[in-house]
DSSP file (Angstrom, degrees, kcal/mol; ACC not computed):
  #  RESIDUE AA STRUCTURE BP1 BP2  ACC     N-H-->O    O-->H-N    N-H-->O    O-->H-N    TCO  KAPPA ALPHA  PHI   PSI    X-CA   Y-CA   Z-CA
    1    1 A X              0   0    0      0, 0.0     2,-0.3     0, 0.0    29,-0.2   0.000 360.0 360.0 360.0 156.4    0.0    0.0    0.0
    2    2 A X        -     0   0    0     27,-1.5     2,-0.2    25,-0.1    24,-0.2  -0.817 360.0 -36.0 142.8 177.0    1.1    3.5   -0.6
    3    3 A X        -     0   0    0     22,-0.3    24,-1.6    -2,-0.3     2,-0.1  -0.446  62.5-119.6 -67.7 134.5    1.2    6.2   -3.2
    4    4 A X        -     0   0    0     22,-0.2    24,-0.1    -2,-0.2    -1,-0.1  -0.457  40.9 -90.1 -73.2 155.6    1.8    4.9   -6.7
    5    5 A X        -     0   0    0     22,-0.4     2,-0.3    -2,-0.1    -1,-0.1  -0.219  40.8-132.0 -66.8 155.0    5.0    6.1   -8.3
    6    6 A X        -     0   0    0      1,-0.1    -1,-0.1    -3,-0.1     2,-0.0  -0.700  22.8-103.8-100.2 151.8    4.7    9.4  -10.4
    7    7 A X     >  -     0   0    0     -2,-0.3     4,-1.7     1,-0.1     3,-0.2  -0.333  35.5-106.1 -71.2 165.4    6.1    9.9  -13.9
    8    8 A X  H  > S+     0   0    0      1,-0.2     4,-0.8     2,-0.2    -1,-0.1   0.844 121.1  55.7 -59.8 -35.3    9.3   11.9  -14.3
    9    9 A X  H >4 S+     0   0    0      1,-0.2     3,-0.7     2,-0.2     4,-0.3   0.919 108.8  47.3 -60.3 -46.3    7.3   14.8  -15.7
   10   10 A X  H >4 S+     0   0    0      1,-0.2     3,-0.8    -3,-0.2    -1,-0.2   0.817 110.3  53.0 -66.8 -29.6    5.1   14.9  -12.5
   11   11 A X  H 3< S+     0   0    0     -4,-1.7    -1,-0.2     1,-0.2    -2,-0.2   0.638  92.6  71.1 -84.8 -11.6    8.1   14.7  -10.3
   12   12 A X  T << S+     0   0    0     -4,-0.8    -1,-0.2    -3,-0.7     2,-0.2   0.605  73.5 104.0 -77.9 -13.2    9.9   17.6  -11.8
   13   13 A X  S <  S-     0   0    0     -3,-0.8     2,-1.4    -4,-0.3     5,-0.1  -0.474  76.4-130.3 -66.5 138.7    7.4   20.0  -10.3
   14   14 A X        +     0   0    0     -2,-0.2     2,-0.4     4,-0.0    -1,-0.1  -0.640  52.7 143.4 -93.9  83.5    8.9   21.8   -7.2
   15   15 A X    >>  -     0   0    0     -2,-1.4     3,-1.2    -4,-0.1     4,-0.5  -0.938  57.3-130.3-126.3 146.8    6.1   21.3   -4.7
   16   16 A X  H >> S+     0   0    0     -2,-0.4     4,-1.3     1,-0.3     3,-1.0   0.856 104.2  68.2 -54.8 -39.7    6.2   20.6   -0.9
   17   17 A X  H 3> S+     0   0    0      1,-0.2     4,-2.9     2,-0.2    -1,-0.3   0.803  88.1  67.5 -60.2 -27.1    3.8   17.7   -1.3
   18   18 A X  H <> S+     0   0    0     -3,-1.2     4,-2.8     1,-0.2    -1,-0.2   0.931 100.2  47.9 -53.9 -45.9    6.6   15.7   -3.2
   19   19 A X  H << S+     0   0    0     -3,-1.0    -1,-0.2    -4,-0.5    -2,-0.2   0.905 114.9  45.0 -65.3 -43.3    8.8   15.5    0.0
   20   20 A X  H >< S+     0   0    0     -4,-1.3     3,-1.3     1,-0.2    -1,-0.2   0.915 114.2  49.0 -67.0 -43.3    5.9   14.3    2.1
   21   21 A X  H >< S+     0   0    0     -4,-2.9     3,-1.1     1,-0.3   -18,-0.2   0.882 110.1  51.1 -60.9 -43.6    4.7   11.8   -0.6
   22   22 A X  T 3< S+     0   0    0     -4,-2.8    -1,-0.3    -5,-0.2    -2,-0.2   0.365  85.6  86.3 -80.9   6.0    8.1   10.4   -1.0
   23   23 A X  T <  S+     0   0    0     -3,-1.3     2,-0.3    -5,-0.1    -1,-0.2   0.643  91.9  52.6 -82.3 -13.7    8.5    9.9    2.8
   24   24 A X  S <  S-     0   0    0     -3,-1.1     2,-0.2    -4,-0.2     3,-0.1  -0.797  99.2 -97.7-115.0 165.2    6.7    6.4    2.4
   25   25 A X        -     0   0    0     -2,-0.3   -22,-0.3   -24,-0.1    -2,-0.1  -0.526  45.3-105.6 -74.9 145.2    7.5    3.6    0.0
   26   26 A X        -     0   0    0     -2,-0.2     2,-0.3   -24,-0.2   -22,-0.2  -0.260  41.0-164.5 -62.2 157.4    5.5    3.5   -3.2
   27   27 A X        -     0   0    0    -24,-1.6   -22,-0.4   -25,-0.1     3,-0.1  -0.814  31.3-114.8-137.8-179.5    2.8    0.9   -3.5
   28   28 A X  S    S+     0   0    0     -2,-0.3     2,-0.3     1,-0.2   -24,-0.1   0.737  97.8  19.4 -92.2 -22.6    0.6   -0.8   -6.1
   29   29 A X        +     0   0    0    -26,-0.1   -27,-1.5   -27,-0.0     2,-0.2  -0.965  67.8 158.0-144.5 156.6   -2.7    0.5   -4.8
   30   30 A X     >  -     0   0    0     -2,-0.3     4,-1.0   -29,-0.2     3,-0.2  -0.840  57.6 -62.5-158.1-167.2   -3.7    3.4   -2.5
   31   31 A X  H >>>S+     0   0    0     -2,-0.2     4,-3.3     1,-0.2     3,-1.2   0.938 125.1  57.5 -60.9 -46.8   -6.6    5.7   -1.4
   32   32 A X  H 3>5S+     0   0    0      1,-0.3     4,-1.6     2,-0.2    -1,-0.2   0.882 101.3  54.7 -49.8 -44.8   -6.7    7.2   -4.9
   33   33 A X  H 345S+     0   0    0      1,-0.2    -1,-0.3    -3,-0.2    -2,-0.2   0.763 120.5  30.4 -66.4 -27.3   -7.4    4.0   -6.5
   34   34 A X  H <<5S+     0   0    0     -3,-1.2    -2,-0.2    -4,-1.0    -1,-0.2   0.750 133.0  27.1-104.9 -25.6  -10.4    3.3   -4.3
   35   35 A X  H  <5S+     0   0    0     -4,-3.3     3,-0.2    -5,-0.2    -3,-0.2   0.745 127.4  34.4-105.8 -31.2  -11.8    6.8   -3.5
   36   36 A X  S ><<S+     0   0    0     -4,-1.6     3,-2.2    -5,-0.7    -3,-0.2   0.151  71.5 120.2-117.8  20.0  -10.8    9.0   -6.5
   37   37 A X  T 3  S+     0   0    0      1,-0.3    -1,-0.2    -5,-0.1    -4,-0.1   0.805  78.2  51.8 -59.2 -27.8  -10.9    6.7   -9.5
   38   38 A X  T 3  S+     0   0    0     -3,-0.2     2,-0.4     2,-0.0    -1,-0.3   0.560  93.0  89.1 -84.0  -3.1  -13.5    8.8  -11.2
   39   39 A X    <   -     0   0    0     -3,-2.2    -3,-0.0    -7,-0.2    -4,-0.0  -0.745  51.8-171.8 -98.3 138.1  -11.5   12.0  -10.8
   40   40 A X        +     0   0    0     -2,-0.4     2,-0.5     4,-0.0    -1,-0.1   0.332  51.7 119.0-104.3   9.8   -9.0   12.9  -13.6
   41   41 A X    >>  -     0   0    0      1,-0.2     4,-1.4    -5,-0.1     3,-0.7  -0.640  57.3-152.2 -79.5 121.7   -7.7   15.7  -11.4
   42   42 A X  H 3> S+     0   0    0     -2,-0.5     4,-2.3     1,-0.3     5,-0.2   0.882  95.8  57.5 -60.8 -37.7   -4.0   15.5  -10.5
   43   43 A X  H 3> S+     0   0    0      1,-0.2     4,-2.9     2,-0.2    -1,-0.3   0.844 102.8  53.3 -64.5 -30.5   -4.5   17.5   -7.3
   44   44 A X  H <> S+     0   0    0     -3,-0.7     4,-2.6     2,-0.2    -1,-0.2   0.926 109.0  50.4 -66.9 -40.2   -7.1   14.9   -6.0
   45   45 A X  H  X S+     0   0    0     -4,-1.4     4,-2.0     1,-0.2    -2,-0.2   0.925 112.6  46.0 -59.4 -46.3   -4.5   12.2   -6.6
   46   46 A X  H  X S+     0   0    0     -4,-2.3     4,-2.3     2,-0.2     5,-0.2   0.922 110.7  53.3 -63.6 -48.2   -1.9   14.2   -4.7
   47   47 A X  H  X S+     0   0    0     -4,-2.9     4,-2.7     1,-0.2    -2,-0.2   0.919 108.8  49.7 -59.0 -43.1   -4.4   14.9   -1.8
   48   48 A X  H  X S+     0   0    0     -4,-2.6     4,-2.3     1,-0.2    -1,-0.2   0.911 110.6  49.6 -60.8 -40.2   -5.3   11.2   -1.4
   49   49 A X  H  X S+     0   0    0     -4,-2.0     4,-1.9    -5,-0.2    -1,-0.2   0.887 110.7  48.9 -65.4 -34.5   -1.7   10.3   -1.2
   50   50 A X  H  X S+     0   0    0     -4,-2.3     4,-2.4     2,-0.2     5,-0.2   0.912 109.4  53.3 -69.2 -42.5   -1.0   13.0    1.4
   51   51 A X  H  X S+     0   0    0     -4,-2.7     4,-2.6     1,-0.2     5,-0.2   0.920 109.1  50.0 -59.3 -38.6   -4.0   11.7    3.4
   52   52 A X  H  X S+     0   0    0     -4,-2.3     4,-2.0     1,-0.2    -2,-0.2   0.924 111.1  48.2 -63.7 -42.2   -2.5    8.2    3.2
   53   53 A X  H  < S+     0   0    0     -4,-1.9    -1,-0.2     1,-0.2    -2,-0.2   0.902 118.3  41.6 -62.6 -42.1    0.9    9.5    4.4
   54   54 A X  H  < S+     0   0    0     -4,-2.4    -2,-0.2     1,-0.2    -1,-0.2   0.835 130.5  23.1 -77.0 -38.3   -0.7   11.4    7.3
   55   55 A X  H  < S+     0   0    0     -4,-2.6    -2,-0.2    -5,-0.2    -3,-0.2   0.431  85.5 139.5-113.0  -3.2   -3.2    8.9    8.4
   56   56 A X     <  +     0   0    0     -4,-2.0     2,-0.3    -5,-0.2     3,-0.1  -0.050  19.4 153.8 -54.0 141.3   -1.7    5.6    7.2
   57   57 A X     >  -     0   0    0      1,-0.1     4,-2.1     0, 0.0     5,-0.2  -0.954  58.5 -95.8-156.2 170.8   -2.0    2.5    9.6
   58   58 A X  H  > S+     0   0    0     -2,-0.3     4,-2.1     1,-0.2     5,-0.2   0.928 124.0  51.4 -56.6 -45.8   -2.1   -1.2    9.3
   59   59 A X  H  > S+     0   0    0      1,-0.2     4,-2.1     2,-0.2    -1,-0.2   0.841 107.9  51.9 -63.4 -36.0   -6.0   -1.2    9.4
   60   60 A X  H  > S+     0   0    0      2,-0.2     4,-2.2     1,-0.2    -1,-0.2   0.884 108.5  51.6 -69.2 -35.5   -6.1    1.4    6.6
   61   61 A X  H  X S+     0   0    0     -4,-2.1     4,-2.2     2,-0.2    -2,-0.2   0.898 110.3  48.0 -61.4 -44.0   -3.8   -0.9    4.5
   62   62 A X  H  X S+     0   0    0     -4,-2.1     4,-2.1     2,-0.2     5,-0.2   0.936 112.1  50.4 -63.8 -47.0   -6.1   -3.9    5.1
   63   63 A X  H  X S+     0   0    0     -4,-2.1     4,-2.8     1,-0.2     5,-0.3   0.899 110.3  50.4 -59.3 -43.0   -9.2   -1.7    4.2
   64   64 A X  H  X S+     0   0    0     -4,-2.2     4,-2.4     1,-0.2    -1,-0.2   0.931 109.3  51.1 -61.8 -44.0   -7.4   -0.6    1.0
   65   65 A X  H  X S+     0   0    0     -4,-2.2     4,-2.1     1,-0.2    -2,-0.2   0.901 112.6  44.2 -61.9 -43.7   -6.6   -4.1    0.0
   66   66 A X  H  X S+     0   0    0     -4,-2.1     4,-2.5     2,-0.2    -1,-0.2   0.928 114.8  48.1 -71.5 -41.9  -10.1   -5.3    0.4
   67   67 A X  H  X S+     0   0    0     -4,-2.8     4,-2.6     2,-0.2    -2,-0.2   0.828 110.1  54.0 -68.9 -28.5  -11.7   -2.3   -1.4
   68   68 A X  H  X S+     0   0    0     -4,-2.4     4,-2.4    -5,-0.3     5,-0.2   0.937 109.2  47.0 -67.8 -45.9   -9.2   -2.7   -4.2
   69   69 A X  H  X S+     0   0    0     -4,-2.1     4,-2.5     2,-0.2     5,-0.4   0.919 113.6  49.3 -62.9 -42.9  -10.2   -6.3   -4.7
   70   70 A X  H  X>S+     0   0    0     -4,-2.5     4,-2.2     1,-0.2     5,-1.3   0.923 110.7  49.7 -55.5 -50.0  -13.8   -5.3   -4.6
   71   71 A X  H  <5S+     0   0    0     -4,-2.6     6,-1.4     3,-0.2    -2,-0.2   0.887 116.2  41.9 -61.4 -41.1  -13.3   -2.5   -7.1
   72   72 A X  H  <5S+     0   0    0     -4,-2.4     4,-0.3     4,-0.2     5,-0.2   0.934 125.2  32.0 -73.6 -45.8  -11.5   -4.8   -9.6
   73   73 A X  H  <5S+     0   0    0     -4,-2.5    -3,-0.2    -5,-0.2    -2,-0.2   0.905 130.0  29.0 -84.0 -43.4  -13.7   -7.9   -9.3
   74   74 A X  T  <5S+     0   0    0     -4,-2.2    -3,-0.2    -5,-0.4    -2,-0.1   0.919 126.6  39.8 -87.4 -43.4  -17.1   -6.5   -8.6
   75   75 A X  S   <S-     0   0    0     -5,-1.3    -3,-0.2    -4,-0.2    -1,-0.2   0.553 113.9-110.2 -84.4  -5.9  -17.0   -3.1  -10.3
   76   76 A X        -     0   0    0     -4,-0.3    -4,-0.2    -6,-0.3     2,-0.2   0.764  56.8 -71.3  83.3  29.4  -15.0   -4.5  -13.3
   77   77 A X  S    S+     0   0    0     -6,-1.4     2,-0.1    -5,-0.2    -4,-0.0  -0.531  93.4   5.4  97.4-156.9  -11.6   -3.0  -13.0
   78   78 A X              0   0    0     -2,-0.2   -45,-0.0     1,-0.1    -6,-0.0  -0.333 360.0 360.0 -69.1 143.8  -10.4    0.4  -13.5
   79   79 A X              0   0    0     -2,-0.1    -1,-0.1     0, 0.0    -2,-0.0   0.461 360.0 360.0 -89.6 360.0  -12.8    3.3  -14.2
């Protein structure tokens, strides 16, 4: 669990959120994949990643895993 890696182009921006976001290991799934899948806004992605870094816990990781499995199997994959 954790923020998914960003592209080189996205990482070249000089923003404070990069430092916070990079303080945890990247993961395969995270809050954006289960909460913000319908949003195409980059700032929403960043905000969900920052929320994960600030509030992350083992229980949150378990919830993310189950909600990711649900989203992929029941809802038919990526939106």
